[in-house]
mmCIF file of the N, C-alpha and C atoms, coordinates in Angstrom:
data_MODEL
# 
_entry.id   MODEL 
# 
loop_
_atom_site.group_PDB 
_atom_site.id 
_atom_site.type_symbol 
_atom_site.label_atom_id 
_atom_site.label_alt_id 
_atom_site.label_comp_id 
_atom_site.label_asym_id 
_atom_site.label_entity_id 
_atom_site.label_seq_id 
_atom_site.pdbx_PDB_ins_code 
_atom_site.Cartn_x 
_atom_site.Cartn_y 
_atom_site.Cartn_z 
_atom_site.occupancy 
_atom_site.B_iso_or_equiv 
_atom_site.pdbx_formal_charge 
_atom_site.auth_seq_id 
_atom_site.auth_comp_id 
_atom_site.auth_asym_id 
_atom_site.auth_atom_id 
_atom_site.pdbx_PDB_model_num 
ATOM 1   N N  . MET A 1 1  ? -30.578 -8.605 18.823  1.00 0.00 ? 1  MET A N  1 
ATOM 2   C CA . MET A 1 1  ? -29.617 -7.577 19.201  1.00 0.00 ? 1  MET A CA 1 
ATOM 3   C C  . MET A 1 1  ? -28.280 -7.804 18.494  1.00 0.00 ? 1  MET A C  1 
ATOM 4   N N  . GLU A 1 2  ? -27.826 -9.060 18.462  1.00 0.00 ? 2  GLU A N  1 
ATOM 5   C CA . GLU A 1 2  ? -26.544 -9.381 17.824  1.00 0.00 ? 2  GLU A CA 1 
ATOM 6   C C  . GLU A 1 2  ? -26.598 -9.112 16.317  1.00 0.00 ? 2  GLU A C  1 
ATOM 7   N N  . SER A 1 3  ? -27.737 -9.423 15.683  1.00 0.00 ? 3  SER A N  1 
ATOM 8   C CA . SER A 1 3  ? -27.852 -9.187 14.244  1.00 0.00 ? 3  SER A CA 1 
ATOM 9   C C  . SER A 1 3  ? -27.824 -7.695 13.922  1.00 0.00 ? 3  SER A C  1 
ATOM 10  N N  . GLN A 1 4  ? -28.354 -6.853 14.804  1.00 0.00 ? 4  GLN A N  1 
ATOM 11  C CA . GLN A 1 4  ? -28.306 -5.410 14.588  1.00 0.00 ? 4  GLN A CA 1 
ATOM 12  C C  . GLN A 1 4  ? -26.873 -4.903 14.672  1.00 0.00 ? 4  GLN A C  1 
ATOM 13  N N  . LYS A 1 5  ? -26.086 -5.474 15.573  1.00 0.00 ? 5  LYS A N  1 
ATOM 14  C CA . LYS A 1 5  ? -24.686 -5.069 15.713  1.00 0.00 ? 5  LYS A CA 1 
ATOM 15  C C  . LYS A 1 5  ? -23.893 -5.448 14.467  1.00 0.00 ? 5  LYS A C  1 
ATOM 16  N N  . ILE A 1 6  ? -24.118 -6.654 13.963  1.00 0.00 ? 6  ILE A N  1 
ATOM 17  C CA . ILE A 1 6  ? -23.417 -7.099 12.752  1.00 0.00 ? 6  ILE A CA 1 
ATOM 18  C C  . ILE A 1 6  ? -23.800 -6.206 11.575  1.00 0.00 ? 6  ILE A C  1 
ATOM 19  N N  . PHE A 1 7  ? -25.081 -5.873 11.442  1.00 0.00 ? 7  PHE A N  1 
ATOM 20  C CA . PHE A 1 7  ? -25.523 -5.010 10.351  1.00 0.00 ? 7  PHE A CA 1 
ATOM 21  C C  . PHE A 1 7  ? -24.895 -3.630 10.466  1.00 0.00 ? 7  PHE A C  1 
ATOM 22  N N  . ALA A 1 8  ? -24.842 -3.091 11.674  1.00 0.00 ? 8  ALA A N  1 
ATOM 23  C CA . ALA A 1 8  ? -24.260 -1.762 11.876  1.00 0.00 ? 8  ALA A CA 1 
ATOM 24  C C  . ALA A 1 8  ? -22.786 -1.762 11.509  1.00 0.00 ? 8  ALA A C  1 
ATOM 25  N N  . GLU A 1 9  ? -22.062 -2.833 11.843  1.00 0.00 ? 9  GLU A N  1 
ATOM 26  C CA . GLU A 1 9  ? -20.639 -2.900 11.503  1.00 0.00 ? 9  GLU A CA 1 
ATOM 27  C C  . GLU A 1 9  ? -20.436 -3.052 10.001  1.00 0.00 ? 9  GLU A C  1 
ATOM 28  N N  . SER A 1 10 ? -21.290 -3.835 9.335   1.00 0.00 ? 10 SER A N  1 
ATOM 29  C CA . SER A 1 10 ? -21.105 -4.056 7.905   1.00 0.00 ? 10 SER A CA 1 
ATOM 30  C C  . SER A 1 10 ? -21.559 -2.863 7.073   1.00 0.00 ? 10 SER A C  1 
ATOM 31  N N  . SER A 1 11 ? -22.425 -2.011 7.615   1.00 0.00 ? 11 SER A N  1 
ATOM 32  C CA . SER A 1 11 ? -22.898 -0.873 6.839   1.00 0.00 ? 11 SER A CA 1 
ATOM 33  C C  . SER A 1 11 ? -21.998 0.352  6.989   1.00 0.00 ? 11 SER A C  1 
ATOM 34  N N  . ASN A 1 12 ? -20.994 0.287  7.843   1.00 0.00 ? 12 ASN A N  1 
ATOM 35  C CA . ASN A 1 12 ? -20.088 1.416  8.040   1.00 0.00 ? 12 ASN A CA 1 
ATOM 36  C C  . ASN A 1 12 ? -18.914 1.284  7.064   1.00 0.00 ? 12 ASN A C  1 
ATOM 37  N N  . PRO A 1 13 ? -18.835 2.111  6.028   1.00 0.00 ? 13 PRO A N  1 
ATOM 38  C CA . PRO A 1 13 ? -17.761 1.967  5.036   1.00 0.00 ? 13 PRO A CA 1 
ATOM 39  C C  . PRO A 1 13 ? -16.375 2.291  5.582   1.00 0.00 ? 13 PRO A C  1 
ATOM 40  N N  . MET A 1 14 ? -16.299 3.005  6.698   1.00 0.00 ? 14 MET A N  1 
ATOM 41  C CA . MET A 1 14 ? -14.995 3.350  7.265   1.00 0.00 ? 14 MET A CA 1 
ATOM 42  C C  . MET A 1 14 ? -14.311 2.152  7.912   1.00 0.00 ? 14 MET A C  1 
ATOM 43  N N  . LEU A 1 15 ? -15.038 1.058  8.107   1.00 0.00 ? 15 LEU A N  1 
ATOM 44  C CA . LEU A 1 15 ? -14.442 -0.137 8.703   1.00 0.00 ? 15 LEU A CA 1 
ATOM 45  C C  . LEU A 1 15 ? -13.687 -0.972 7.674   1.00 0.00 ? 15 LEU A C  1 
ATOM 46  N N  . GLN A 1 16 ? -13.869 -0.697 6.393   1.00 0.00 ? 16 GLN A N  1 
ATOM 47  C CA . GLN A 1 16 ? -13.185 -1.433 5.340   1.00 0.00 ? 16 GLN A CA 1 
ATOM 48  C C  . GLN A 1 16 ? -11.912 -0.698 4.951   1.00 0.00 ? 16 GLN A C  1 
ATOM 49  N N  . PRO A 1 17 ? -10.743 -1.339 5.100   1.00 0.00 ? 17 PRO A N  1 
ATOM 50  C CA . PRO A 1 17 ? -9.500  -0.662 4.713   1.00 0.00 ? 17 PRO A CA 1 
ATOM 51  C C  . PRO A 1 17 ? -9.452  -0.413 3.207   1.00 0.00 ? 17 PRO A C  1 
ATOM 52  N N  . ARG A 1 18 ? -8.879  0.717  2.830   1.00 0.00 ? 18 ARG A N  1 
ATOM 53  C CA . ARG A 1 18 ? -8.777  1.080  1.419   1.00 0.00 ? 18 ARG A CA 1 
ATOM 54  C C  . ARG A 1 18 ? -7.415  1.726  1.197   1.00 0.00 ? 18 ARG A C  1 
ATOM 55  N N  . ILE A 1 19 ? -6.700  1.246  0.201   1.00 0.00 ? 19 ILE A N  1 
ATOM 56  C CA . ILE A 1 19 ? -5.387  1.799  -0.127  1.00 0.00 ? 19 ILE A CA 1 
ATOM 57  C C  . ILE A 1 19 ? -5.504  2.481  -1.479  1.00 0.00 ? 19 ILE A C  1 
ATOM 58  N N  . GLU A 1 20 ? -5.181  3.752  -1.523  1.00 0.00 ? 20 GLU A N  1 
ATOM 59  C CA . GLU A 1 20 ? -5.225  4.496  -2.775  1.00 0.00 ? 20 GLU A CA 1 
ATOM 60  C C  . GLU A 1 20 ? -3.840  4.753  -3.340  1.00 0.00 ? 20 GLU A C  1 
ATOM 61  N N  . LYS A 1 21 ? -2.843  4.858  -2.480  1.00 0.00 ? 21 LYS A N  1 
ATOM 62  C CA . LYS A 1 21 ? -1.522  5.242  -2.948  1.00 0.00 ? 21 LYS A CA 1 
ATOM 63  C C  . LYS A 1 21 ? -0.469  4.591  -2.066  1.00 0.00 ? 21 LYS A C  1 
ATOM 64  N N  . VAL A 1 22 ? 0.622   4.189  -2.678  1.00 0.00 ? 22 VAL A N  1 
ATOM 65  C CA . VAL A 1 22 ? 1.774   3.668  -1.946  1.00 0.00 ? 22 VAL A CA 1 
ATOM 66  C C  . VAL A 1 22 ? 2.977   4.509  -2.344  1.00 0.00 ? 22 VAL A C  1 
ATOM 67  N N  . VAL A 1 23 ? 3.702   5.000  -1.375  1.00 0.00 ? 23 VAL A N  1 
ATOM 68  C CA . VAL A 1 23 ? 4.888   5.814  -1.629  1.00 0.00 ? 23 VAL A CA 1 
ATOM 69  C C  . VAL A 1 23 ? 6.114   4.970  -1.311  1.00 0.00 ? 23 VAL A C  1 
ATOM 70  N N  . VAL A 1 24 ? 7.022   4.857  -2.287  1.00 0.00 ? 24 VAL A N  1 
ATOM 71  C CA . VAL A 1 24 ? 8.252   4.092  -2.109  1.00 0.00 ? 24 VAL A CA 1 
ATOM 72  C C  . VAL A 1 24 ? 9.414   5.070  -2.217  1.00 0.00 ? 24 VAL A C  1 
ATOM 73  N N  . ASN A 1 25 ? 10.156  5.224  -1.134  1.00 0.00 ? 25 ASN A N  1 
ATOM 74  C CA . ASN A 1 25 ? 11.328  6.094  -1.134  1.00 0.00 ? 25 ASN A CA 1 
ATOM 75  C C  . ASN A 1 25 ? 12.569  5.237  -1.339  1.00 0.00 ? 25 ASN A C  1 
ATOM 76  N N  . ILE A 1 26 ? 13.260  5.455  -2.445  1.00 0.00 ? 26 ILE A N  1 
ATOM 77  C CA . ILE A 1 26 ? 14.490  4.725  -2.736  1.00 0.00 ? 26 ILE A CA 1 
ATOM 78  C C  . ILE A 1 26 ? 15.618  5.739  -2.746  1.00 0.00 ? 26 ILE A C  1 
ATOM 79  N N  . SER A 1 27 ? 16.441  5.679  -1.748  1.00 0.00 ? 27 SER A N  1 
ATOM 80  C CA . SER A 1 27 ? 17.573  6.587  -1.628  1.00 0.00 ? 27 SER A CA 1 
ATOM 81  C C  . SER A 1 27 ? 18.848  5.764  -1.768  1.00 0.00 ? 27 SER A C  1 
ATOM 82  N N  . VAL A 1 28 ? 19.343  5.652  -3.001  1.00 0.00 ? 28 VAL A N  1 
ATOM 83  C CA . VAL A 1 28 ? 20.521  4.817  -3.240  1.00 0.00 ? 28 VAL A CA 1 
ATOM 84  C C  . VAL A 1 28 ? 21.809  5.566  -2.946  1.00 0.00 ? 28 VAL A C  1 
ATOM 85  N N  . GLY A 1 29 ? 21.803  6.875  -3.030  1.00 0.00 ? 29 GLY A N  1 
ATOM 86  C CA . GLY A 1 29 ? 22.976  7.665  -2.674  1.00 0.00 ? 29 GLY A CA 1 
ATOM 87  C C  . GLY A 1 29 ? 24.062  7.719  -3.733  1.00 0.00 ? 29 GLY A C  1 
ATOM 88  N N  . ALA A 1 30 ? 23.915  6.995  -4.810  1.00 0.00 ? 30 ALA A N  1 
ATOM 89  C CA . ALA A 1 30 ? 24.939  7.006  -5.860  1.00 0.00 ? 30 ALA A CA 1 
ATOM 90  C C  . ALA A 1 30 ? 24.305  6.555  -7.171  1.00 0.00 ? 30 ALA A C  1 
ATOM 91  N N  . SER A 1 31 ? 24.947  6.906  -8.264  1.00 0.00 ? 31 SER A N  1 
ATOM 92  C CA . SER A 1 31 ? 24.479  6.438  -9.559  1.00 0.00 ? 31 SER A CA 1 
ATOM 93  C C  . SER A 1 31 ? 25.205  5.142  -9.894  1.00 0.00 ? 31 SER A C  1 
ATOM 94  N N  . GLY A 1 32 ? 24.871  4.599  -11.019 1.00 0.00 ? 32 GLY A N  1 
ATOM 95  C CA . GLY A 1 32 ? 25.537  3.374  -11.438 1.00 0.00 ? 32 GLY A CA 1 
ATOM 96  C C  . GLY A 1 32 ? 24.739  2.148  -11.037 1.00 0.00 ? 32 GLY A C  1 
ATOM 97  N N  . GLU A 1 33 ? 25.453  1.110  -10.591 1.00 0.00 ? 33 GLU A N  1 
ATOM 98  C CA . GLU A 1 33 ? 24.817  -0.172 -10.283 1.00 0.00 ? 33 GLU A CA 1 
ATOM 99  C C  . GLU A 1 33 ? 23.756  -0.083 -9.183  1.00 0.00 ? 33 GLU A C  1 
ATOM 100 N N  . PRO A 1 34 ? 23.992  0.629  -8.066  1.00 0.00 ? 34 PRO A N  1 
ATOM 101 C CA . PRO A 1 34 ? 22.923  0.708  -7.052  1.00 0.00 ? 34 PRO A CA 1 
ATOM 102 C C  . PRO A 1 34 ? 21.632  1.322  -7.598  1.00 0.00 ? 34 PRO A C  1 
ATOM 103 N N  . LEU A 1 35 ? 21.763  2.323  -8.441  1.00 0.00 ? 35 LEU A N  1 
ATOM 104 C CA . LEU A 1 35 ? 20.585  2.951  -9.027  1.00 0.00 ? 35 LEU A CA 1 
ATOM 105 C C  . LEU A 1 35 ? 19.877  1.993  -9.978  1.00 0.00 ? 35 LEU A C  1 
ATOM 106 N N  . GLU A 1 36 ? 20.631  1.255  -10.751 1.00 0.00 ? 36 GLU A N  1 
ATOM 107 C CA . GLU A 1 36 ? 20.035  0.291  -11.685 1.00 0.00 ? 36 GLU A CA 1 
ATOM 108 C C  . GLU A 1 36 ? 19.320  -0.829 -10.932 1.00 0.00 ? 36 GLU A C  1 
ATOM 109 N N  . ARG A 1 37 ? 19.903  -1.293 -9.822  1.00 0.00 ? 37 ARG A N  1 
ATOM 110 C CA . ARG A 1 37 ? 19.241  -2.330 -9.021  1.00 0.00 ? 37 ARG A CA 1 
ATOM 111 C C  . ARG A 1 37 ? 17.947  -1.796 -8.416  1.00 0.00 ? 37 ARG A C  1 
ATOM 112 N N  . ALA A 1 38 ? 17.973  -0.562 -7.932  1.00 0.00 ? 38 ALA A N  1 
ATOM 113 C CA . ALA A 1 38 ? 16.766  0.044  -7.367  1.00 0.00 ? 38 ALA A CA 1 
ATOM 114 C C  . ALA A 1 38 ? 15.693  0.197  -8.440  1.00 0.00 ? 38 ALA A C  1 
ATOM 115 N N  . LYS A 1 39 ? 16.103  0.570  -9.645  1.00 0.00 ? 39 LYS A N  1 
ATOM 116 C CA . LYS A 1 39 ? 15.150  0.705  -10.748 1.00 0.00 ? 39 LYS A CA 1 
ATOM 117 C C  . LYS A 1 39 ? 14.534  -0.642 -11.111 1.00 0.00 ? 39 LYS A C  1 
ATOM 118 N N  . ALA A 1 40 ? 15.342  -1.701 -11.100 1.00 0.00 ? 40 ALA A N  1 
ATOM 119 C CA . ALA A 1 40 ? 14.838  -3.038 -11.410 1.00 0.00 ? 40 ALA A CA 1 
ATOM 120 C C  . ALA A 1 40 ? 13.840  -3.513 -10.350 1.00 0.00 ? 40 ALA A C  1 
ATOM 121 N N  . ILE A 1 41 ? 14.142  -3.239 -9.092  1.00 0.00 ? 41 ILE A N  1 
ATOM 122 C CA . ILE A 1 41 ? 13.226  -3.628 -8.016  1.00 0.00 ? 41 ILE A CA 1 
ATOM 123 C C  . ILE A 1 41 ? 11.914  -2.866 -8.131  1.00 0.00 ? 41 ILE A C  1 
ATOM 124 N N  . LEU A 1 42 ? 11.996  -1.583 -8.432  1.00 0.00 ? 42 LEU A N  1 
ATOM 125 C CA . LEU A 1 42 ? 10.788  -0.776 -8.590  1.00 0.00 ? 42 LEU A CA 1 
ATOM 126 C C  . LEU A 1 42 ? 9.939   -1.280 -9.749  1.00 0.00 ? 42 LEU A C  1 
ATOM 127 N N  . ASN A 1 43 ? 10.577  -1.691 -10.834 1.00 0.00 ? 43 ASN A N  1 
ATOM 128 C CA . ASN A 1 43 ? 9.834   -2.250 -11.966 1.00 0.00 ? 43 ASN A CA 1 
ATOM 129 C C  . ASN A 1 43 ? 9.144   -3.551 -11.588 1.00 0.00 ? 43 ASN A C  1 
ATOM 130 N N  . GLN A 1 44 ? 9.763   -4.361 -10.726 1.00 0.00 ? 44 GLN A N  1 
ATOM 131 C CA . GLN A 1 44 ? 9.136   -5.606 -10.287 1.00 0.00 ? 44 GLN A CA 1 
ATOM 132 C C  . GLN A 1 44 ? 7.911   -5.327 -9.423  1.00 0.00 ? 44 GLN A C  1 
ATOM 133 N N  . LEU A 1 45 ? 7.965   -4.253 -8.637  1.00 0.00 ? 45 LEU A N  1 
ATOM 134 C CA . LEU A 1 45 ? 6.855   -3.933 -7.750  1.00 0.00 ? 45 LEU A CA 1 
ATOM 135 C C  . LEU A 1 45 ? 5.654   -3.363 -8.489  1.00 0.00 ? 45 LEU A C  1 
ATOM 136 N N  . THR A 1 46 ? 5.886   -2.693 -9.608  1.00 0.00 ? 46 THR A N  1 
ATOM 137 C CA . THR A 1 46 ? 4.776   -2.039 -10.308 1.00 0.00 ? 46 THR A CA 1 
ATOM 138 C C  . THR A 1 46 ? 4.331   -2.817 -11.513 1.00 0.00 ? 46 THR A C  1 
# 
């Protein structure tokens, strides 16, 4: 009985997390140095 439960859980693809897209909102509110720092951080992340 326990082996059937494990098989049922492993055969369900919806139980495996999947990330397709990440959205990063950077609202610096000004140009200049804050924008450049945000751009540098974004480059480090990607």
